[in-house]
ZASETI-580154 format. One record per atom (N, C-alpha, C): residue in three letters; y, z, x. Coordinates in steps of 0.02 Angstrom, whole numbers, plus 32768, in hexadecimal, padded with zeros to 4 digits. Atoms other than C-alpha are relative to their C-alpha. Last residue first. Example, Ala and Ser with C-alpha at 12.3 -4.5 7.8 and 13.67 -1.06 7.14 Angstrom:
<recs>
Ser7FC57FFD7FD6 Ser7FCB816582AC Ser803780257FD9 Ala7FC58000802D Ala7F1F81868267 Ala803C8000802D 
</recs>
This chain:
<recs>
Leu80017FF88049 Leu86724EC2D452 Leu7FEE7FBE7FDE Glu803D7FD98011 Glu863E4EA8D508 Glu7FFA80077FB4 Glu803A802C7FF8 Glu86C04E1CD51B Glu7FC080247FEC Arg7FFC80328036 Arg874A4E8AD4D4 Arg7FC37FD28002 Tyr80187FE1803E Tyr870D4F16D545 Tyr80067FD27FC4 Ile80487FF47FFB Ile871C4EA9D5E0 Ile7FE5801D7FBF Lys802380408009 Lys87C84E69D5AD Lys7FB4800A8000 Lys7FF880138047 Lys880C4F19D596 Lys7FD97FC07FF2 Ile802F7FD78026 Ile87C34F47D640 Ile80057FF07FB6 Thr804480177FF2 Thr881E4EB4D691 Thr7FCD80277FD7 Asp800C803E8027 Asp88C44EDCD63E Asp7FB97FE78009 Thr7FFB7FF08047 Thr88BE4F8FD681 Thr7FF17FC37FD6 Leu803E7FE08018 Leu887E4F5FD72E Leu8002800C7FB5 Asn80027FB77FF6 Asn89094EE5D755 Asn7FC4801E7FDE Pro80317FDE802A Pro890E4E28D771 Pro8002804B800E Glu80437FFA7FE4 Glu89AE4DF3D7C9 Glu7FD180227FCE Ile80247FC98021 Ile8A4A4DB6D76F Ile7FB98001801B Gln804980047FFB Gln8AC14D4ED7D8 Gln7FE1803D7FE0 Arg80227FC08000 Arg8B764D39D7A1 Arg7FB47FF48005 Met804880057FF7 Met8BF24CADD7BC Met7FE180468002 Asp801D7FBD8004 Asp8CA64C87D790 Asp7FB47FF98005 Tyr7FC97FD1800D Tyr8D1A4BF5D7AA Tyr7FE780487FFB Ile801B7FC48021 Ile8C9D4B7FD7FC Ile803880327FF9 Glu7FE97FBE7FEB Glu8CE34AD2D824 Glu7FDC80377FD9 Cys7FC57FE68023 Cys8C814A31D810 Cys80158044801B Lys7FF28027803C Lys8BF549C1D851 Lys804180157FDD Ser7FFA80477FEC Ser8BDB49F9D906 Ser80137FD47FC5 Leu7FBF800A7FDF Leu8C024AAAD8CE Leu800A7FB88017 Ile7FCC80008034 Ile8B6F4AA3D854 Ile80447FF2801F His8006803D8027 His8AF64A70D8DF His80387FFB7FCC Ser7FE980377FD6 Ser8B344AF8D955 Ser7FFD7FBE7FD9 Val7FB77FFC7FFC Val8B1F4B7AD8CD Val801D7FC68027 Ile7FE680118043 Ile8A6D4B43D8A9 Ile804C7FFF8002 Gln800C80478009 Gln8A3F4B43D962 Gln801D7FE87FBD Lys7FCC80247FDC Lys8A934BEED979 Lys7FF67FB47FFA Thr7FC280018027 Thr8A254C37D8F1 Thr80357FD68022 Glu7FD27FC97FF2 Glu89874C09D94F Glu80407FF77FD7 Ile7FBE80177FEA Ile89034B98D903 Ile802D803D800A Lys7FFB80497FFF Lys88494BA3D8DE Lys80437FE7801B Gln8031801A7FD1 Gln88234C59D909 Gln80067FB48008 Lys7FE57FF77FBD Lys88C54C92D8B6 Lys7FD07FE48035 His802B7FD57FD8 His88854C48D814 His801D80058047 Tyr8026801C7FC8 Tyr890E4C00D7A7 Tyr7FD480358021 Phe80397FD47FF6 Phe89764C13D709 Phe7FD27FE18035 Ile803580247FDD Ile8A234BC3D706 Ile7FC880328010 Glu80317FD17FE5 Glu8AA14BFFD687 Glu7FC67FD9801D Met8041801E7FF0 Met8B384B8ED66B Met7FD380348021 Ile80217FE47FC5 Ile8BCC4BE3D617 Ile7FBC7FDF8008 Gly7FE2801A7FC3 Gly8C404B85D5A1 Gly7FE180198041 Asn7FBB7FE87FF9 Asn8C124BF0D50C Asn80207FEB8042 Glu7FE67FDD803B Glu8B5A4BC8D524 Glu8044801C800F Ile7FB780048002 Ile8AFE4B53D59A Ile8018801F7FBF Asn7FE57FF18041 Asn8A494B7CD5C6 Asn804C7FFE8004 Ile7FB77FF88001 Ile89EA4B30D657 Ile8016800D7FB9 Lys7FDD8016803C Lys892F4B3BD67B Lys804A800E8007 Glu802E7FF78039 Glu88AD4B52D704 Glu80217FEA7FBE Ile7FE57FCF8030 Ile89144B07D791 Ile7FD080067FC6 Pro80377FDF8024 Pro88B94AAFD81F Pro8019803A7FD4 Leu80087FBC7FE7 Leu894F4A41D84E Leu7FCA80237FD7 Asp80467FEF7FF5 Asp892F498CD81F Asp7FF58046801C Glu802B80327FE0 Glu89D74965D7D0 Glu7FB880198008 Met80247FDB7FCC Met8A3B4A02D7A4 Met7FCB7FD58022 Asp8048800F8004 Asp8AB64993D747 Asp7FDD80248039 Pro801E80307FD2 Pro8B5F49E8D74A Pro7FB67FF67FF2 Tyr80457FEA7FF7 Tyr8BA94A3DD6B0 Tyr7FDB7FCD802C Val802180347FD9 Val8C664A36D6AE Val7FB980178010 Gly8013803A8028 Gly8CAA4A9FD620 Gly7FE27FC68026 Lys7FCB8017802F Lys8D094B1DD686 Lys7FF07FBD7FE0 Thr7FE3803C7FE0 Thr8C894B2ED714 Thr80347FE07FD3 Asn7FC9801A8029 Asn8C554BE1D6E7 Asn80207FC68026 Val7FC980237FDE Val8BAB4C08D734 Val80337FE67FCD Ser7FD0800F8035 Ser8B234C86D704 Ser803F7FE48020 Leu7FBF800B7FE3 Leu8A934C82D780 Leu802E7FE97FC8 Thr7FCF80248028 Thr89F54CCFD73B Thr80417FFB8026 Tyr7FBB7FEA7FF4 Tyr895B4D02D79E Tyr802E7FD67FD4 Leu7FC5802A8008 Leu88AD4CE5D759 Leu80418025800F Pro7FE9801D7FC1 Pro88164D41D7A3 Pro80427FD97FFA Glu7FBC8015800E Glu87FA4DB8D712 Glu801F7FE0803D Tyr7FEF80038046 Tyr87434DE5D700 Tyr80457FE47FF1 Lys80378014802C Lys86EE4DC8D7A7 Lys80187FF37FB8 Glu801580447FF0 Glu87864DC9D819 Glu7FCC7FE77FCF Leu7FCA802E8013 Leu87D24E62D7C8 Leu7FEB7FB8800A Leu7FFB7FFE8049 Leu872D4EC1D7D2 Leu80357FCF7FE8 Glu80398025801B Glu870F4E8CD886 Glu80037FFD7FB4 Glu7FF480477FF3 Glu87BE4EC5D8B8 Glu7FC87FD57FE3 Val7FCD8017802F Val87A54F6ED864 Val800C7FB58008 Ser7FBA7FF37FEE Ser87064F83D8C8 Ser802F7FE87FCA Gly7FE880247FC5 Gly86594F89D87B Gly80498011800D Asp7FFB7FCF7FC9 Asp85EF4FC9D7EC Asp80147FD9803E Phe7FE480197FC1 Phe85F64F6ED744 Phe8002803A8032 Ile7FF880498007 Ile859B4F7AD69D Ile80257FE2803C Ile7FD2801A7FCD Ile85535028D6BA Ile80047FB57FF8 Asn801B802F7FD0 Asn85045060D616 Asn80357FEC8033 Gly80337FE17FD5 Gly852750FBD5AF Gly7FE17FD38033 Lys80377FE58029 Lys858250A0D523 Lys7FC68019802B Asp7FFA80158046 Asp85EC5040D5A0 Asp7FC280177FDA Leu80337FED802F Leu860B5084D64E Leu800F7FE57FBB Leu7FEB800B8045 Leu866E5032D6D9 Leu7FC6800E7FD1 Ile803E80028027 Ile86565076D789 Ile80157FFD7FB6 Ile80027FF48048 Ile86ED5046D7F1 Ile7FB97FFF7FE7 Arg803D80198022 Arg87085052D8AC Arg800180137FB7 Asp8012803F7FE0 Asp87A45066D917 Asp7FC57FDE7FDD Cys804680107FF2 Cys87F250EFD8AE Cys7FF77FBB8020 Ile80257FCC7FDB Ile889D5142D8AD Ile7FBD7FE7801A Lys7FDC7FE67FC6 Lys891850BAD87B Lys7FD5802C802C Glu7FF580377FD1 Glu88A35058D808 Glu80238018803F Val804080107FE0 Val886550F7D7B4 Val800B7FCB8036 Glu80127FC87FD4 Glu89175131D790 Glu7FC17FEF8027 Gln7FD280077FC7 Gln89465085D74B Gln7FF280388032 Leu802180277FCC Leu88A95093D6DF Leu802D7FF2803C Asn7FC880237FE1 Asn88F05121D678 Asn7FE57FD9803C His7FF38039802C His8856514ED612 His803D7FD88019 Ser7FC17FFD8023 Ser882351BAD6A6 Ser80047FC37FD1 Thr800080228041 Thr878A51E5D70B Thr804480087FE0 Tyr7FC57FF88029 Tyr8786520AD7C6 Tyr7FF77FDB7FBE Ile80128025803D Ile86F95228D83F Ile803480107FCB Leu7FDA7FF6803D Leu87355259D8ED Leu7FE47FD57FC8 Thr801680328030 Thr86CC5272D989 Thr8021800F7FBE Thr80177FE98041 Thr873252D9DA04 Thr7FEA7FC57FD6 Asp8048800F8001 Asp875052C2DABE Asp7FE1801B7FBF Glu802C7FC57FFF Glu880E52BFDAAB Glu7FB77FEA7FF9 Ile80107FF07FBB Ile88705223DADC Ile7FCF803B8005 Lys8037802B7FE8 Lys886951E3DA2A Lys7FEB80128047 Tyr803A7FD57FF5 Tyr88D65277D9F5 Tyr7FC37FD98019 Asn80007FED7FBA Asn896B5203DA0B Asn7FC5802C8012 Glu800A803C7FD8 Glu894551B2D964 Glu7FFC8011804A Leu804780108003 Leu8930525ED915 Leu7FF17FC08028 Trp80247FCF7FD7 Trp89DE5291D951 Trp7FB57FEF8001 Lys7FF280127FBA Lys8A2B51F2D90B Lys7FDA802F802F Met8025803D7FF1 Met89D55216D866 Met800B7FE98047 Ile80467FED7FF5 Ile8A1752C8D867 Ile7FD67FC28012 Lys80047FDE7FBF Lys8ACA5289D87E Lys7FB880148011 His7FF480327FCC His8AB8520BD7F0 His7FFA80208045 Lys803E80277FF9 Lys8A6C5292D781 Lys80077FCC8037 Ile802C7FD97FD5 Ile8B045300D7A4 Ile7FBE7FDC800B Ser7FE17FFB7FBD Ser8B7B527CD760 Ser7FD480278030 Val800480407FDB Val8B085250D6CE Val801B80068046 Asp7FC380298006 Asp8AF25303D692 Asp7FFC7FC4802E Ile7FD37FF87FC7 Ile8A3D5341D694 Ile803B7FD07FF9 Gly7FCA7FD0800B Gly89EA5353D5EA Gly803180088038 Ile7FE87FF98044 Ile894952FED61D Ile803680367FFC Met7FB8800B8004 Met893F52D6D6D6 Met801C800A7FBA Thr7FDA7FC67FE7 Thr88935324D6F4 Thr804B7FF77FFB Glu7FC47FFF802A Glu882E52ABD689 Glu802E803B8013 Asp800C801E8041 Asp878D52D7D6E8 Asp803E80097FD3 Leu7FC37FF98028 Leu87A152F8D7A2 Leu7FF87FD97FBF Leu80078024803F Leu87005317D803 Leu803E800E7FD6 Leu7FCD7FED8031 Leu871A5349D8B9 Leu7FF97FD37FC3 Leu8005802B803B Leu86885349D933 Leu803180197FCC Lys801F803E7FE8 Lys869E538CD9E4 Lys7FF67FCE7FC7 Pro8048800B800C Pro8718540ED9A6 Pro7FE77FBF801F Ser8010803B7FD6 Ser87C1543BD9F5 Ser7FB67FEF7FFA Ile80437FF67FE5 Ile87C154E6D99D Ile7FF07FCA8034 Leu7FFD7FC57FD4 Leu887D54E2D981 Leu7FBD800C8023 Phe7FF080177FBC Phe88695432D93E Phe800680398031 Ala8034802D7FE7 Ala880F5470D8A1 Ala800D7FED8049 Tyr803C7FD97FF6 Tyr88825505D880 Tyr7FC97FD58020 Val7FF47FDA7FC2 Val89195494D897 Val7FC3802A8011 Leu8007802E7FC8 Leu88CF541FD815 Leu800C80228042 Glu8047800D7FF7 Glu88B854AED79A Glu7FF47FD2803C Cys801C7FC47FE0 Cys896D54E5D7B2 Cys7FB57FF6800E Arg7FE680017FBB Arg89A95434D78B Arg7FE4803B8027 Met802680327FDB Met89365432D6F3 Met80187FFB8048 Arg80427FE57FF0 Arg898254D6D6B7 Arg7FD77FCF802A Glu7FF77FD07FCA Glu8A325492D6C2 Glu7FBD801D8016 Gly7FEE80257FC3 Gly89FF53FAD65B Gly8009802E803B Leu803C80227FE7 Leu89A55466D5DA Leu800F7FDB8041 Ser8011803E8024 Ser8A3C54D8D5C6 Ser7FC27FE08020 Ile7FDD803B7FE8 Ile8A42558CD607 Ile7FE67FC17FDD Asp7FB980008013 Asp8A1B5633D5B6 Asp80267FC28017 Arg7FFA800C8048 Arg895D5623D5B5 Arg80497FFC7FE8 Pro801180448016 Pro895D560BD672 Pro800A7FF37FB6 Ile80437FFC801B Ile89BA56B0D695 Ile7FEE7FBB7FE3 Ser800C800A8047 Ser8A545690D701 Ser7FB7800C7FEF Asn80057FBE8020 Asn8A7D56DAD7AB Asn7FF47FFB7FB5 Leu80307FD77FDC Leu8A585638D80A Leu7FF680457FE1 Leu80397FF0802B Leu8AAF55CBD788 Leu7FCF8032801F His7FE97FD68037 His8B5E55C0D7D6 His7FC680157FD1 Asp7FE97FC07FE5 Asp8B135580D879 Asp801480307FC8 Ile80187FC9802A Ile8AB254FAD819 Ile801880448019 Glu7FC67FDF801F Glu8B05545AD857 Glu7FEA80387FD1 Phe800E80008047 Phe8A6353FBD87C Phe803580257FD7 Ala801380448017 Ala8A9653CAD92D Ala7FF87FFD7FB4 Glu7FC5802D7FFD Glu8AF3546ED94F Glu7FEF7FBC7FE2 Thr7FCF7FE5802E Thr8A6554DFD914 Thr803F7FD47FFD Leu801280148043 Leu89E9546FD96D Leu803280187FCC Glu7FF880488006 Glu8A3F5481DA16 Glu7FF27FE87FB9 Glu7FB9800F7FFC Glu8A53553DDA04 Glu800D7FB67FF7 Leu7FE37FED8040 Leu899F554ED9CA Leu804B7FF27FFF Arg801380338031 Arg896054ECDA61 Arg8020800F7FBC Lys7FDB803D7FF2 Lys89C0555BDADA Lys7FF37FCB7FCC Lys7FB97FF2800A Lys897D55FADA8B Lys802B7FC2800A Ala7FF37FFE8047 Ala88CD55B5DA7E Ala804A800C7FF1 Ile800280468019 Ile88C85585DB35 Ile80137FFE7FB7 Asp7FC580217FE2 Asp89015635DB66 Asp80037FB77FE8 Lys7FC27FE98020 Lys88865684DAEC Lys803E7FDE801B Asp7FDB7FDA7FCE Asp87EE561CDB21 Asp804680127FE5 Val7FCD80297FDD Val879C55E0DA81 Val8025802D8031 His7FFF7FF07FB8 His86FE5641DA54 His80307FD38027 Tyr8014803D7FDC Tyr86EA55ECD9AA Tyr80058008804C Met804280188017 Met86E95690D94A Met7FE77FC5802A Ser80347FD17FEE Ser877956DDD9AE Ser7FBA7FE67FEF Ile80037FFE7FB6 Ile87ED5648D9A7 Ile7FC8802D8017 Cys801E80407FEA Cys87C75632D8ED Cys7FF68000804C Asn80487FFA800D Asn87EB56EAD8C9 Asn7FDB7FC18018 Glu801A7FCF7FD0 Glu889456D8D91E Glu7FB5800A7FF7 Tyr800480207FBF Tyr88B65639D8BC Tyr7FE4802F8035 Ser8038802F8003 Ser888B568DD818 Ser7FF77FDD8043 Ala803D7FD87FF7 Ala88FF571DD849 Ala7FC27FD37FFD Arg80057FED7FB9 Arg899056A2D862 Arg7FBF8027800D Val8018803A7FDB Val89715659D7B5 Val7FF680108049 Arg7FCA802D7FEC Arg89865704D766 Arg7FE27FC8802B Leu7FE17FF27FBF Leu88E75749D71D Leu803A7FD1800D Asp7FD87FC38005 Asp88AE5750D668 Asp802180148041 Glu7FD27FFF8039 Glu886E569DD656 Glu8030803C8001 Trp80107FC68029 Trp88225691D704 Trp803580077FCA Leu7FD37FC67FFB Leu883F55E1D743 Leu7FE780387FD3 Ser80167FD87FC7 Ser87AF5567D758 Ser8029803F8008 Ser7FCF7FDE7FD6 Ser87C9551DD6AB Ser7FDE80268039 Lys801F7FC77FDF Lys876D549AD645 Lys80338020802E Thr80217FD68032 Thr87AA541DD5C2 Thr7FDE803D801F Gly7FD07FE98032 Gly882B53C1D62A Gly7FE2802E7FCC Ser80008025803F Ser87AD53BBD6B6 Ser8035801B7FD2 Val7FC37FF18025 Val87A353EDD76D Val80017FD37FC2 Tyr7FFA8029803D Tyr86F853F4D7C0 Tyr803D80167FD9 Val7FCD7FE8802F Val86EB5436D872 Val80077FCE7FC7 Ile7FF3802B803A Ile86505423D8DF Ile803480217FD3 Asp7FE4803F7FE8 Asp863C5468D990 Asp80147FD17FC7 Arg7FBD7FF37FE4 Arg8625551CD957 Arg80227FC08017 Lys7FD27FF28038 Lys859554E5D8E7 Lys8047800C801A Val7FF08040801F Val85405499D980 Val8032800A7FC7 Asp7FD580257FD2 Asp8549553CD9E1 Asp80147FBD7FE4 Asp7FBC7FE68002 Asp8507559CD94A Asp80307FDA802E Lys7FE380027FBD Lys846E552CD93A Lys804980167FFE Glu80277FD57FD4 Glu83FF554ED8A2 Glu801D80058046 Leu7FF97FBA8015 Leu847E550CD824 Leu7FDA8030802E Ile7FC27FE27FE7 Ile848D5467D880 Ile8002804B7FF3 Asn7FEE7FCB8030 Asn83D85436D860 Asn803B8026801C Glu800E80188043 Glu83AA538FD8B0 Glu801080347FCB Thr80297FD38029 Thr83FB53B6D956 Thr7FF77FE47FBA Asn80447FF57FE5 Asn843A5348D9E3 Asn7FD880347FDA Ser7FFB7FD97FC2 Ser84F15356D9AF Ser7FBC80168019 Val7FBA7FF77FED Val84C85319D8FF Val8003802D803E Arg7FF87FD97FC2 Arg841D52D4D8D1 Arg804A80008013 Lys7FBC7FF17FEA Lys83EF529CD822 Lys7FFF80278040 Phe7FFA7FDC7FC0 Phe83505247D7E3 Phe804980098012 Gly7FE080217FC8 Gly83295212D731 Gly8007802E803C Ser802F801F7FD3 Ser83065269D68C Ser80277FDD8038 Asp80417FFE8021 Asp835752D9D60B Asp7FCA7FE1802C Pro8014803D8023 Pro83E852F7D681 Pro7FBC80097FDE Gln803A801E7FE0 Gln841F53A9D6A9 Gln7FEE7FC17FD9 Leu8035801A802B Leu84CE53E1D67C Leu7FC67FE6802A Ile7FF57FDF8040 Ile854A5451D6D7 Ile7FCA7FEB7FCE Gly80357FD0800D Gly85025418D77E Gly800880267FBF Ser7FEA7FBD7FEC Ser85A253C4D7B9 Ser7FCB80357FF5 Leu7FF37FFF7FB8 Leu85555315D7B7 Leu801380468018 Ile804180037FDE Ile850D5334D709 Ile800A8003804C Asn80227FBF800C Asn85B5536DD6C4 Asn7FBC80028022 Leu7FE27FCF7FD2 Leu860652D5D715 Leu7FE180457FF8 Leu801580117FBD Leu858B5262D6BB Leu801D80318033 Thr80477FEB7FFB Thr85A852B9D615 Thr7FE77FF38047 Thr7FFF7FB77FF7 Thr866452A4D630 Thr7FB9801B8006 Lys7FDF7FEC7FC2 Lys865351E8D64B Lys7FFB804B800D Gly802D7FD57FD9 Gly85D251C2D5C4 Gly801F801B8040 Ala8026802B7FD2 Ala8623512CD56B Ala7FCF8028802B Gly804780028012 Gly8655519CD4D9 Gly7FD67FD5802E Asn80187FBF8018 Asn870E5175D4EA Asn7FB77FFA7FEA Leu7FE37FE9803F Leu871E50CED543 Leu7FE880467FF0 Gly80238017803C Gly86F050B7D5F9 Gly8023801B7FC3 Ile7FD7800F803A Ile872050E5D6AA Ile7FD67FE57FC7 Ile8030800D8036 Ile86D25138D740 Ile80287FF77FC0 Gly7FE77FF78043 Gly87475126D7D5 Gly7FC97FF07FCE Val801F80278035 Val86F9513ED880 Val801F80117FBD Arg7FD47FEE8037 Arg874C5176D921 Arg7FEE7FD37FC5 Glu7FEC8034802F Glu86CA5174D9AC Glu802D801D7FC9 Gly7FBC80177FF6 Gly86CD51F9DA35 Gly80167FC87FD1 Lys7FCF7FCE7FED Lys86115213DA3E Lys80447FE0800B Ser80017FE77FBB Ser85B05188D9EC Ser80378033800B Ile7FBC7FF67FE9 Ile8594516FD932 Ile7FFE80208045 His7FFD7FD87FC2 His84EF5125D8F6 His804980048015 Phe7FCE80137FCE Phe84D250E4D846 Phe7FFA802E803C Ser80127FFB7FB9 Ser845850E6D7B3 Ser803B7FEB802C Val7FC680087FD3 Val846F5105D6F8 Val7FEA800B8048 Asn8018801A7FBF Asn83D050ECD693 Asn80397FF08030 Asn803D80288005 Asn84295105D5EB Asn7FEE7FE18044 Leu800980237FC0 Leu84AA518ED5DC Leu7FBC7FDE8000 Val7FBE7FFC7FE0 Val84E951CBD532 Val7FFF7FDD8043 Lys800C800C7FB9 Lys84555199D4C4 Lys80447FFD8023 Lys7FCC80287FDE Lys847651E6D419 Lys7FF17FFB804B Glu801680468000 Glu83D85220D3BF Glu80317FD38024 Gly80238011803D Gly83F652D6D3EB Gly7FE67FB98005 Tyr7FED7FC9802B Tyr846F52D6D47B Tyr7FE37FF27FBC Asn7FF880098048 Asn84195267D4FA Asn801B80407FE1 Lys7FEB7FC38023 Lys8426525BD5B7 Lys800C7FF07FB7 Cys7FF980068049 Cys83D251DED62A Cys801580437FE3 Ile7FED7FC48025 Ile83E351CCD6E8 Ile80087FF07FB5 Asp801D80038043 Asp83865136D731 Asp800D80407FD8 Lys80318034800D Lys83B35162D7E6 Lys7FE380097FBA Ile80117FFB8046 Ile844E51C2D820 Ile7FD07FC57FF0 Val803180328013 Val846851E1D8DA Val7FED800D7FB7 Ile80197FFE8044 Ile8505523BD913 Ile7FCF7FC77FF4 Met7FDD7FCB8024 Met853C5269D9C5 Met7FE580097FB9 
</recs>
């Protein structure tokens, strides 16, 4: 689906992408993450054909020049908080009608799909609105409907949840999770790493234009943040953990925190050992998450 080899892009003397290489197969769901200025948006602009790299090889949907292939352009949709697919002076409904016509979507299929999307993204009251007259969050919901209406083969989503109310965002996220059954390659960027973790199976981590990690979410967590935490309240009784393969123990405010590798010992073994020594009045397990892991990676890089 996508082959990128040694892609470089500079803006003046600033190197934005530095020998970036990866391969994305059809149907993959890839999160591209990094700090501001890491090169995420530039990379998506290159993938969509908006920008050309200074050097390197790029192939998307079996073509090296997207702009010369109308059928390939119709299979790619790019939604961004800084770009718009909607016509500024037309009602939202008219933009959808133009979209259906331009992308040659079957009218019966399009009608049914639009009804489903309108309900899922809660935009029924926005269909007769002019884009410039609605809020950013409402506009982004309409932009997302435009993208999914086409049912593209490659979908690029760049910070598309900005301005969307939390309650509606939760509903959209659930819809995007279920969209995994569709035969669409998805590339997703967001500063909200909980979104990335829910939607994507693979992570490409950029730092100053370089890829510093490319793999599954599970591999990332295992490599950089393998410690689990078990927080236990034993009301002042702190059992000896003996020879269990625990990494470290911290006792504070009457709570014993046990840090361990899941690969070395299971949680139930630790719990069973503690119960053999004393009572447990309260217990909480904290699993590694993507947000904390990425923070740790950048602290180490700095």
